[in-house]
N, C-alpha and C positions, 0 to 999 in steps of 0.2 A: 713828095713829102720828104723833108729833111729828117734823117735818122739820128736819134739821140745816140751819140757815141759814148755810151756809159760804161764805166769800169765797175763791174759788179762782183763782189766777193761773197763767199758762203759764210765765213765767220764775220760777224758784225764788229765794227770798231769798238763798241762798248765792252765786248768780251775781251778783246786784246788790250784795251785800256786797263781793265782789272788785272790782267796778267803782268802788264808792264810795271805795275806798282807793287808787285810781289816782292817780299823781302829776300826770296831766294833768287840770286842772279841767274841761275841756270834756267829759271822759268821766265824771268823778266827780260833778259837780253834778247832771246828769239822773238818775243812779242814786240819789243821796241823796234827791232829790225823789220819785222813784218808790217807794223804800223807805218814806219817811215817809207817803206817800199810802196805800200798801198796809197799813201797820201800823194807820193810823187806820181804814181800812175793815174790817179784821179785828176790831178792837175793837167797831166799830158793829154788825157782824153777830153777834158773841157776845152783846152786850147785847140785841139784838133777840130772839135765841133764848131768853135767860133770861126776858125779859118775856113772851114767848110770842105776840107780835104778828107773824105771818108776813106776807110780802109779798102784796099784792093779786093775786088770780089773774088771769092774762091772759085775754083773750077767747078763745073756742073757734072754730076754723075747721072747714072740712069735713074729714071723716075721711081722704079720699084725696088731698088736696093741701095744700100749706102755706099759712099766712096770715102773710106776712112784712111787717115794717116796719123800715126803716133810717132812723135819725135822725143828724143832724150836731151834735156838741157845740160845733163852731166853736172848738176849742182851749180851751174852758172845762171845768171839772170839775162841771158841772151836768147831771143826767140828767132826762128822756131826750134833751134837745136838740130841734132843729128837724127835723120829719119831712121827708125828702127823696125817699124812694121807698117806695111801698106795693105790696102784692101786685098783680101784673099790669101795673104801670107800665113804661114803656119805660126802657131804660138811661139813666143820667145821663151827664154829661161827666166825672164824678168816678170814676176807676177804683177807688178805695177803697170807695166806696158800692156799686159793681157787684160787686166781689169779695165783700163781706160778704153781699149779697143772694144771690149764687150759692152761697156756702158754707152759708148757712142752708138753701137748697134741697137741696144735696147731702146734708146731714145728715138732713133729713126723708126723702129718697128711700131712703137706705140702711136706715133703721129701718123704713120702710113696706114696701119691696120684699123685703128679706131676712128681716124678723122680724114683719111684719104689725103693727107698732107705729105708731100715728098720733101723730106728734110726740113730744116728750120725756116728756110725762105719760101717753101712751097714749090720750089723749082729744082730740086735735086742738089742743092748746095753741098759741096764736099764738107765733111766733118773732120776737123783737124784738132789734134791735142798735143800738148807738150807735158812730159812728166819729169820728175826729179829736178824741179825748178828751184834754184837757190839752195842755200844751206839752212836747214831747220826752218824753212819757210812754212808758216802755219796758216795756210789758206789755199783756196782754189778760186779761180776767177775766169770769167768770160770777158775778153777785151774787145769784142766787136768782130773779131776774126776767128779766134780759136779758144779752146779750153786749155787752161794751164793749171797744173797740180803741183803743190808742194808735198814734201814727204812728212811734214809735221815735225815737232820737236821731240817726239817720243815720250815726253813726260806728260803733256796735257792732250796733245793731238797726235793721232796716228796718221798713216798714209791717207791722203785725201781721195784716192781712187777706191777706197774700201766701200763706202756707201754708194750704191748706184743712183740713189735719189739726189745725191750731191751733183753728180754728173748731169742728170736730167734737169735739175734746178737751174744750173748755170746755162745749159744749152737753151732752156726755155726763155732766158733773157734774150737770146737771139731771136726766138719766135716773136716775142713782144716787140723787139726792135724792128722786125719786118712787118708788123701788123698795127696794133694800136699805138705803138711808139710812146708809151706812157712816160711822162716826165718823172725824173727820179728825185722827187722831193715831196714831203708831206704825204697826204692821203693817196695821191696818184702814184707816188713812189712806193708806198706801202702796198698798194694794189699790184704794182710791178713785182715786188718781192713775193706777195701772196700767190700770184699766178705761177711763179716759179716753184714755190712750195707745193701747190696743188698738182701741177703736172709732174714735178719730180716724184711726188708720192705715187701718182698714178702710174708712172713708168715702173716703179718698183712693184706696185701691186699687179700690173700687167705681166711683168716678168715672172712673178711668183704664182700667178693665177689666183690671187686672193680676192675674196669678196670684201665689201666694205666692213663687214663684221669681223673678218679675219685679219684685216690690215692693222698694223701697229700705229699708223698715223704719226710716226716720228720722222723728223728730218735730221739725217746724220747719225742714225743709230750705228754703232760700231766705230765711230770716229774718235770718241773720247777714250783716253788711256785708262787703264784699270785704277789708277790712283784717284781719278776724278769721281766725285759723288754726283752722278748724273747718268742719264740714259741716251741723250742726244743733244743737238743744238736747239731744237724746237719741238714742241708737241702741238699738232693741229687739233687733237682731241681736247687737250687741257692746257692751253697756253699758260705759261708761267710755272710749269712743273717739270721742265726738261732737265734742269740741274739746280742744285743748291749746294755749293761747294765753297770751302774756306778760301780758295784762291780765285776761282771764277766768279764768286758771288752767287746771287740767286737770279734765275731766269726772270727778266723784267716784263715779259710779254703780258698784256692785258687780254682778258677773254671777252670783255664787253665794252661798249662805249662809255660806261660809267667810269672806267679806269683808263680811258684814253690818255696817252702820255704826250704832253706838249713840251717839245724840246727843240733846240736849235742844233743839237748834235745828230750825227748819223743821218744827215740830210732830212732833218725833221722827223727822226724816229722811224725810218722806213723799215728797219728790221724788227722794231719793237711792236709798232701798231699793226703790223701785218698779221699778228695773232688773231685779230678780230675777224677779218674776212676769212682767214684760215679756218676758224672754228665754225663760221657759217657754212662753209663748204662741207666740213665734216658732218655737221648736223643734218644738212640736206642729203648728203650721200648715204648716211646710215639710216635715215628715215625712209629713203627710197629703196634701200637694200640692193642686193645683187652686186654686180661689178660697178664700182664707182666711176670707171671711165666711160660707162655707157650713158645713162641719163644725166646724172649730175655733171660729169666731165664734158659731155656733149654740149650742155647748156653753157658752161664756162668757156668752152672753145668757140661756140657760136658768138658769144659776146666779144671775146678777144679778137676774132677775125671778121666780125660783121660790119665794120666800118662806122658804127654809131658811137663807139667808145672814144670820147675826146681825150687827147693827151693829158689834159689837166683834170680828168674825172676824179670825183671824190667817191667815198664808199657808197653814199646814197645813190649816186648816178649808176654805179656798177650794179647795186642791188636791184634797182628799177629795171635795168636792161636784162638782168637774168630772169626776172619774172616775166618780162615781155617775151624773151626768147623761149621760155618754158611754155607760155601760152601759144606762141606761134608754132612750135614743134609738136607739143603734146596736148594742146587744148586747155580747157578751163579746169581740168580735174585734179587728181591727187598730186601730180608733179608740181604744178603751180602752187598748190596749197602748202606743200612741203617746203618750198622755197620761201614763201611768205612767213611761215612759222620760224624757219631757221634764221632769217634776217631779224625778225622780231626778237628772238632769243638773245641776240648779241646787241640789240639796241639800235638797229639801223632801219629807217623806214624804207620800204620797197614799193611805194605806191607808184603805179604807172601814170604818166601824164595823159591828160585827155587829148584826143585828136585835135590837131590844129593849135595846140598851146605849147 
């Protein structure tokens, strides 16, 4: 299978667009530089995909523990940077380095302990990260090989290693790259983003030991600077409510298909419409109760890795497969019914196809 060499960022282009138009140049200039950087990187990744020369495969570590490396770009835009902490090394004096190292480990642990998956490729792939990337770089991204973190501009965005779910989100793009390989456009792209939000949130919940009822269901809590009127980048519980700010604008995510956004921007709204399947997962997980990574998370993982999810799948395809996976693993009872209800609440049909059709 050809792997989509997608450049995936945690901060959507529409958020940076708002900042780039700000009257305050101290806010607009870093956003413009970040947008220009990200656009160039997306073009580079598309060309790499067309040419067919994928990234060099990372070294493999032991199956039951991570193999982590954190490098420091020292505010340049050159990768990987200078290695500053390797697997088993003592913590450094740099909190950013230590948070990145811990976040890589938290991601590895959730996938191993909950789903018996060894690293993002299932075969012990080394987990590499670069911190202090660029100057005032207001994003974090997975480039097909490694995690890269900016320090933020200090005015709107803080250090991108602060929220562990951001780290988990971006690394989950790697899991998707090695499994369903969802195309990064339209509904399949929104599913790609939603799966990263789901497992990013589960990584945080697992690390904190939170049940579905205790979880905040926010993506990027702690990332926004104090001056911003908002709590996070996205809310899985209530899409469209994460922020409402004079500079950032209002969170545009819809909560149901009634408000689905049709746009040519952001690869067909991948960061916007992901709010719909995000909310379906939240509804299912809270209805089932307990730890969300167990039943609800297991079903989402089964679909992601089961081989039936097509690269161009839409929301209805994914919903149908989750219901089928619930029936296969848990039978016809409460779990399957909770999923049917959750998808219905966001306006997505989850009817299983009849055998032979």
